[in-house]
C-alpha positions as CSV (number, residue, x, y, z in Angstrom):
1,M,-6.9,18.1,-11.8
2,S,-7.8,21.0,-9.5
3,N,-4.9,24.0,-8.2
4,A,-6.0,23.6,-4.7
5,L,-5.4,19.9,-5.4
6,H,-2.1,20.7,-6.5
7,V,-1.3,23.7,-3.8
8,L,-2.1,20.6,-1.3
9,L,-0.4,17.7,-3.1
10,R,3.1,20.3,-2.5
11,R,2.6,21.1,0.3
12,Y,3.1,16.9,1.1
13,K,5.3,15.9,-1.2
14,N,8.2,16.1,1.2
15,R,6.4,15.1,4.7
16,G,4.9,12.0,3.2
17,I,2.5,9.8,2.3
18,F,0.4,7.3,4.7
19,V,-2.1,4.5,2.9
20,D,-4.2,2.6,5.2
21,T,-4.2,-1.6,4.9
22,N,-7.0,-1.9,1.7
23,L,-4.7,0.3,-0.4
24,L,-1.4,-0.9,0.3
25,L,-2.7,-4.6,0.0
26,L,-4.3,-3.5,-3.2
27,W,-0.2,-1.6,-4.2
28,F,1.2,-4.7,-3.3
29,V,-0.7,-7.3,-5.2
30,G,-1.1,-4.9,-8.5
31,G,3.1,-4.6,-7.7
32,L,3.2,-8.4,-7.9
33,D,0.7,-8.9,-10.6
34,K,-2.1,-6.3,-11.8
35,E,-4.0,-9.6,-13.9
36,L,-4.4,-11.1,-9.7
37,I,-6.0,-7.6,-8.2
38,P,-9.7,-8.9,-10.3
39,R,-9.2,-12.4,-9.3
40,F,-8.1,-12.0,-5.4
41,K,-11.1,-11.6,-3.2
42,R,-9.4,-9.2,-1.4
43,T,-8.9,-6.6,-4.0
44,K,-11.6,-7.7,-6.5
45,Q,-13.6,-4.8,-5.8
46,Y,-10.7,-2.8,-7.6
47,A,-9.7,-2.6,-11.1
48,P,-6.3,-2.6,-12.1
49,E,-6.5,0.8,-13.4
50,D,-7.2,1.4,-9.9
51,Y,-3.5,0.5,-8.9
52,D,-2.2,2.5,-11.7
53,T,-4.0,5.6,-10.2
54,L,-2.6,4.2,-6.8
55,D,0.7,3.9,-7.9
56,D,0.9,7.7,-9.1
57,F,-0.5,9.2,-6.3
58,V,2.1,7.1,-4.0
59,A,5.1,7.3,-7.0
60,Y,4.1,11.0,-6.2
61,F,5.5,11.5,-2.9
62,K,9.2,11.3,-1.0
63,T,8.0,9.4,1.9
64,R,6.0,6.3,2.5
65,V,5.0,6.1,5.8
66,T,3.5,2.6,7.4
67,L,2.9,1.3,10.2
68,P,4.2,-2.4,11.9
69,N,0.0,-3.2,12.3
70,V,-0.5,-2.1,8.9
71,L,2.4,-4.4,7.9
72,T,1.2,-7.2,10.0
73,E,-2.8,-6.8,8.4
74,V,-1.7,-6.7,4.7
75,S,1.1,-9.4,5.1
76,N,-1.8,-11.9,6.7
77,L,-4.7,-10.8,4.2
78,A,-1.9,-12.1,1.7
79,A,-1.7,-15.4,3.2
80,Q,-5.2,-16.1,1.7
81,L,-3.6,-15.3,-2.2
82,G,-2.8,-19.1,-2.5
83,E,0.1,-21.2,-2.3
84,R,0.6,-20.6,-5.8
85,A,1.2,-16.8,-5.2
86,Q,2.5,-16.9,-1.8
87,P,5.7,-17.4,-2.2
88,F,5.7,-14.8,-5.1
89,F,4.2,-12.0,-2.5
90,T,5.8,-12.8,0.2
91,D,9.4,-11.8,-1.7
92,F,7.5,-9.1,-3.6
93,F,6.7,-8.2,0.3
94,S,10.1,-8.1,1.3
95,K,11.8,-6.3,-1.0
96,A,9.4,-3.5,-0.6
97,I,8.8,-2.7,2.7
98,R,12.8,-2.6,3.0
99,N,13.0,1.3,1.1
100,R,9.3,2.4,3.8
101,D,9.6,4.7,7.0
102,E,8.1,2.6,9.8
103,Q,7.0,4.0,13.0
104,Y,6.1,3.1,15.9
105,V,2.5,4.1,17.8
106,S,1.2,2.9,20.7
107,S,-2.4,1.6,21.1
108,V,-2.3,3.2,24.5
109,F,-3.7,6.7,25.2
110,S,-3.8,8.1,28.1
111,A,-6.5,10.5,29.0
């Protein structure tokens, strides 16, 4: 890893990280079962090793920030996991989001 990247990571370590929908879905699906990653249509473009990289990167930050609309989208996409995996994902997801700093951002922009 380059020195510039280390400097950048150290600068933002305490400020936190925001991960958007597709990578957050990968993070949750991989946390549930890495073997689901290549079999689930929403994460099949990733490999289990991508989950490991993402997990290591996210773990570096002290704060993980999310938005309600991102969590809703991740939950909706995860509903496509199928009946057998869905109860396990729902339980895993609900436990995981308890420890997140959820921020509300209005969709209305003022001119």
